[in-house]
N, C-alpha and C positions, 0 to 999 in steps of 0.2 A: 238248901234255903228254897221255902215255897214261894212261887211267883203268882202274882195275880193275874187273870185273864187279860189280854189287851181290850181296853176301852176305847174303841175307834172315835167315839164322840168326844171322849176326854182329851184325844190327841189332834183333834181338827184344828186347832190353832197352830199346830206344830208340822202339819201336813199340807201339801199343794198337789191338788189333783191336777194329774198330767195326761191321762188318756184312758183308754179300754183296751182289754183283751182282745186280739182277734180271734179268728177261726183257726182251729187246727191245734188247740192248745192241748196240753198234757199235764201229768202230775208234776215234772219237773223243769218244763221250759214251755214258753208261750211267746208270743209276740205283742207289743203294746203299740197301738196306733196312738201316736201324739195329738193332743189336740193343737189347734192351730197356733204357733207362736212358741209352743213348748220345746220345739227342736233347738231354739236358741239358748235354754236353759238347762235342758237335760242333754248329759254328757256320757262317754262310754263309762263304766265303773260306777256310775250313780246307782245309791241305795235306793229301794222303792219298796212300798208295802201295797200288796195286791188285797182288796177287799173282795175275796173269792165267792159269787154267788151261790156256791155250794155248802156254804156255811162256815168258813175258816178265815184265817187272816195268814199270808204268805209272805215273808222276808224274800227278797230278789235283788239281783244286780242286773243292771243294762248291760249288754255285752253284744256287739256288732250292729251297728246301727246301718240303715239305709234311707234313701229317699226315691220314690217313685213318681213320676210325672208321664201319664199315658200321652200326653201332647208330644211328648219328647222321645217317644219309643223310637230307636233306631232300627229295628227289625223291618220296617217299612216307612214309606215316605208320607209324611202327615202334615197338615197346616202348620202345626208347631215347630217343625223342621224347617220348613220353608221360611217362616217368620224368623228363626233362630239364624239362618243362613245370612240375611239381610241385616242382623244386628238388632231385630226388633224384639219386643217384650213378649213373652208367651203365657198364656192362661194359667193360672195355677187352681182352676176349678177341679181337675182330676190329680192333684198333686197332694201326697201324704208323706210322712215320716214314720218309721217305725224302728224300734230295738228289740232284740232277742232278750227276752228274759230267762236268768238262770235261777232257780229256785234255791235258796239256802235252805229253807224248811218253815214248817207250820209254827207261827208265833202265838197263837191264839191264847194258850196258856200262860204266855208270858216268858216261855223259853224255846228255845229251839228244839223241834221234834222233826222226824221225817214226815214230810207231806205224804199222804196217801190219797187226797182227793184230786181229782181232775179239776184243774183250772178252768171256769167256766169262761166261755167267750162272753164278751160284755161286761165282765168284771171292771170294777173302777181301780185304777192305779194311782198311787199317792207318792210324792217324793217327799222326804224328811227336810224339815228345815232345822236350824240351829236350835229350835226349842226342846228338841228331844233326841237323845242319843241312842241309836238303835243297836250300839254296840252292847247295850245292856240286855239285848236278847240272845246274845252268844254266851256269856257267862258271867256268873257273879265273882269270879277269881279278882283278887286285888292286883294280881300281876298283870302289868300293862307293858306294851312295847310299840312304841311311836303312836300314830294314828292313821286312821282310815284316809287314803290319799286323795278321794274326791270329795271328802266331807270337810269337817271343820277340826281343828287342834283339840277339841275336848272330845272327839270321838275316838279316845285312846284304845287300842286294841287290846283285848284280854288274851292271856296266853295260859295254857294248861302246863304249869311248870313242873308239874310231877313227872313229865314226858322229856325233861332235858337231858337224862342220862340214856335216851334212846339215840342220842347224837344227832349232829346238825351240819348241815351243808350250805355253804354261802357262795353263790355262782354269780359272776357278772364280768364282763369284760374291763380292762383298764379304764378309771373314769366313771364307772358305774355307781360307785361309792360303797364298795365292799369294808373297806377300812374303816370309814366312818360309822357305817353301820355296826360293826363289830365293836368299836372302841365306845359308842355314844349308846348303843342299845344292848347288844348282846353280853358284852363284858358286864356292864351293871347289872343286867338281870341274873347272871351266873353268880356274882358276888352276893345280891340279895337272897338268893336261894341256897346260901351256905355252902358253895363252892370255893375252894381256893384255886384261882387261876394262873395257870403257866402258859404264857404266850411264847411259841417260837417263832421268832422274827428272821425269816430267811434273808432278807436284804439289810436289816438292821435299820430301816428308814420309816418304816410304816407304823411302828407301835414304840420302839425304844425310846424316841426322842420326846414321846408324849407321856413317859412314866418316868421322870428323874428320881433317881435314887433306889429304882426297883430293878435295875438291869443288870444282869450277869453276862460274863464275856465267854463265849464257847470256849476259850483257852483255859478259863479257869476251871473247868469240869474234868475230873478224873474219869476217864473210861473204864468199863469193867472188863474183864479177861476177853471175854468173847467179841466186844466191840473192837477192843485193840487188835485181836487177832484179824478181824474182817478187814479192819481199815489198812493195817500194815500189808497185809496180802494184796490188797488193791494197789496200794502206793508202791508196791514192788511189782506190779505187773504180774501178779501171780508165779512169779519166778519163772515165766515163760510159758506156762501152762503145760498141759499133759501129764503123764503120769509121774514124770520128774517133778513138776510144779507141785502137785498134789502131796508127794511125798515131803517137800521141803515145807508146804504149808503145816503138815503135821509136826515136823521138827519145830517149826516156829511157835507153834502151840505149846509144846513142852518148854521152850524158853520162857515164854510169856508167864506160863504157870509157877514158873520159880519165883518171881518177883524180885530177880535179882539182875534185872538188865536196864535200870533207869538210873541215869547218871545226874550230875549236876546242871546238864544244858544239853541240848539237842546234839551236840558234838559228840559228847562224852558218851550219850546216850546210844549213837550210831555204833561206836566203837564196841561197845557192851554188847549190843543186840549181836553183832558179827562174830565177836568172841564166844559167846554163849551158842550160837548157831554152829559154829566149828565143833565145838566141845560135843555136843549131842550127836552130831554128824560122826564124828570120829568114834564115840562111844558104840554106836549103833552099826557100825560098819567096819569094825576091826576085829580080824579073826584072833584064834587063842595065842598065835605067834606074835601077834603084836602089829600085823601088817593090814595096811588099809585096803580095803577092796576096790575094784574099778569102779564100781556104782559110788562107793564113798568118795573117791578123787573126784568123780563127775558131780556130785551133790555139793562139794566144797567149792568147785569153780563157779557152778551156776549161783550159788547163795553169794559168793564174793561178788561176782558181777552184778547182781542185783543190788547189792548194798553199795557198791560203788556208784552205780547211777543214781541211786536216792538222793534227792536234793533234802539237805539237812532241815531246811525249812518246813519240810513235810512232816517232821517228827515234832513240831510244837504241839500239835492237839493231844500227843499221848502224854505231855508234860504236866498236864493239869493235876491239881491236888484237892480240889471240892468233890466230895463223892456224891453220888446221886443222892444218897441218904441226907446229906447235910443240905442239899438243895430243897429237898421235901421238909425239912425240918424247917428252914427259913421260910420256906412258903407257908407254912404253918400259922408263923408269927406275923409276916407280913400281909398275907392274904392274896397278893398279886405281885408276880415277877416275870420280867421279860428276859429271856435268853436271846441275845444278839448273836446271831449266826452269820454276819457277814464277812467275818475273817475266814479265810481257807476256802479250799476246794470243796466240791459237792460231796466226796467221799468222807472228808473230815465232818461236815456238817450231819451226814447221815449216821455217822459213828457216834456223835454226842447224842442223837436222838435216840439212838438204840439202847446206849448205856441207862439213859433215864427211864425208856420206855419198859426196859426189862426188869427194872427195879419197881417200878408200879406194878407190873405184871405179877412180879413175886408177892408184893403186898396183897394182892387180890387172891392170889391162889393159898394165901393162908387165910383166906375169908375173911379179910378185914374191909369193912366199908371206910373208903377213903376220902370221898368228897372232893374230888380233884377234877377241873376242868382242863384240858390241855386243847389249847388254840393253836392250830398249826397253818401258818399263813404258806402261801405257795404250795399247796397240797401235791400238785402232780410231780412235785420233786421228790416226794417220799413214795409216792404210789401210783406212777404213771400206768397208762392203758398197758404196755408191755413192758414189764419190769425187767432189768437186765442187771446181773453183778449184784451189788450191794441193794440195790433197789428191790430186789426178790425178798431179801431179808426185811426190809422196813414195809413192804407190802403186807407180807406175811403177819409181821408184829401188829401192824395197825388192825388187821382183821380178828386177832387173838384179842387186843386190846378193847375193841368194840364189843366182842361176844361177852367179855368178862364185865365190862364197865356197866352194861345194863342193871347186873345184879349188884355190884359192889360200888355204885356212885362215881364212876369215871366216866366224865362227859367229853366226848370228842366233838370240836367244832373245826371243820375243815373248810380252807378257803380256796378258791380256784378261779381263774378266768374261764375255764371250760368245763363242761359237765362231762362228756364222753370223748371217746376217741383219742385222736394225738394230743388234742388241747386239755384234755380232761382227765378224770381220775380212774385208777383201775376199778371194773365193775365189782369186784368182790368186795371191795371197801364201800364202793357207792351203795350197794345194796343194805349198808348197815346204817345209812343216814336216813333216818325216819322223819326229820323236818327238813325243809329246805325253804331258803330264802332265794328266790331267782330274780335277778335285775336284768339290766339290758345284756342281751347274749352275742356272742360271735355268730355271724352266718352258718358257720360250719356246726354250730349245735342247734340248729333249727329243727331237725327232724327229731333229734333226741328230748328236746324241749317240749315239743308237740306232743309227747307221750304222756308228760305229766299233766297236760291240760286236755286230753282228749275228750271229756265229758263236760267241761265246763266252758268251752268256747273262747279260750284266750289264744289268738292266732299268733305264729312265729312273727307275722309282720308287727303286731303290738310289741312283742318281746324285745324285737329289734330297735324299736324306738323310744324304749322306757327311758325317762328323764333320770338324771343323776340322783340316787337317793331314794328311787322307788323300786320296791321288791314285792314279787308275789310270795305270799306265806302259804306254804303247803306241807301238810301232815299232820303229825300228833300235838304239835304245840299250837296249832290252829285250832280254836273251839268250832270253827265253821267247817261243813264237809265239802266245801267248794274252796278253791284258793281266793285268798282276799290281797287286794291291792294296798300296801302300806307304805308310809313315807315317815321322816322325822325331820326335826330341826337340826341343821349342821352349822355350829357357830361361825360367824362372819369371818373370822381371823383365821379359822382353820381352813375355810371354803378357799381363802386367798392363797394360802400357802400351799394347797392341794391335799388329796388324799395320799 
């Protein structure tokens, strides 16, 4: 779509002149010295237009303001300091306020392109009023997500929806509004763009109550053989580990492959499992004379002890009857489903995920475009920074899904309180997230978060203080080359209940 050049004269009624560019300006950054009184209306993250004296128009963001008063310098004793000590008023003759300007790009043609011209000192700077929407510079896309946080509600932020399958990360501490963002902005965006959305609700409280009639219980899901083996081995404490434990895990795999181990309830299932284990152990460790070997006797005792210590309630997750294929078929019909994972231990939840994930992976390996969005709450539970046990499988599976998903339209959305380290997600998975929503961060995440904002002058101090529902949009969905601060409306009844 061709855009008309920016007619600054035509925009005069929608622009408020606020200051001039100071010395030391460059192509992508500069300082604006504010006119007297404008420090009361210009704020951090204000969008401005620079009328560059070098012949173009530059859209920029105010970031990192400061005030200077030479009469109040603390490096030496001045009359102003003396007045201040006595509570008197000081002169403002040598006082000024300024903001660093981070250039988004050249908008002379009506669309964003890289600014290649030095921003000339003395260039006039204008703030946008409600009469003009600067978001129109960013993209002509009809897809919108929230609105620019320090602008007006009409300044809806356009997104490049073709990059949804490049995967999304949503980060913020408890109370930052992650669940609100996901339910009210991200999930509707996924649905609008043709994705069927499956939400994995770890606690069963952030999503399941908000989608009545769309909720599946984790106990209803039939695990595939590999997930059952992973889960039962973990529940049986890997038969004590070591070489004996590894051999018993192999025997367990043989039992599961027979599909002759499931009873009418978990108690009968436990008996059948042990009976089948005893059968395969005896068959593999009996000589031609029919005598059980010494190792066979050891395997039997270890297996019996492990199953006797198994809580029968731990077998509930393997009693489900709804196959992953049936879940996907129902998802096709209903467009959105929530899998409530609130029941059971962590190993049970991860096994359910693995069963579904492997089915989706097989579909993509068959070179099928699947148009499924997998929204994963509490992502560090699946792919922590240092995975152990079953977490190693889930972490590896997520990296495989991410790699295939870009080609076959499987979109991952991972939601986490932390970005990296002990509170965050595994680096191998995080590298596959090409769009990030970063809300209020945990102090431990400050060094990691600053890496994403190294050239855009968003400080960790600002990230630690973001209000609820404010997120910086970074990456491929963002039509701007620099992070944009967005927000959205949270329904009052939900705000009262909490996220």
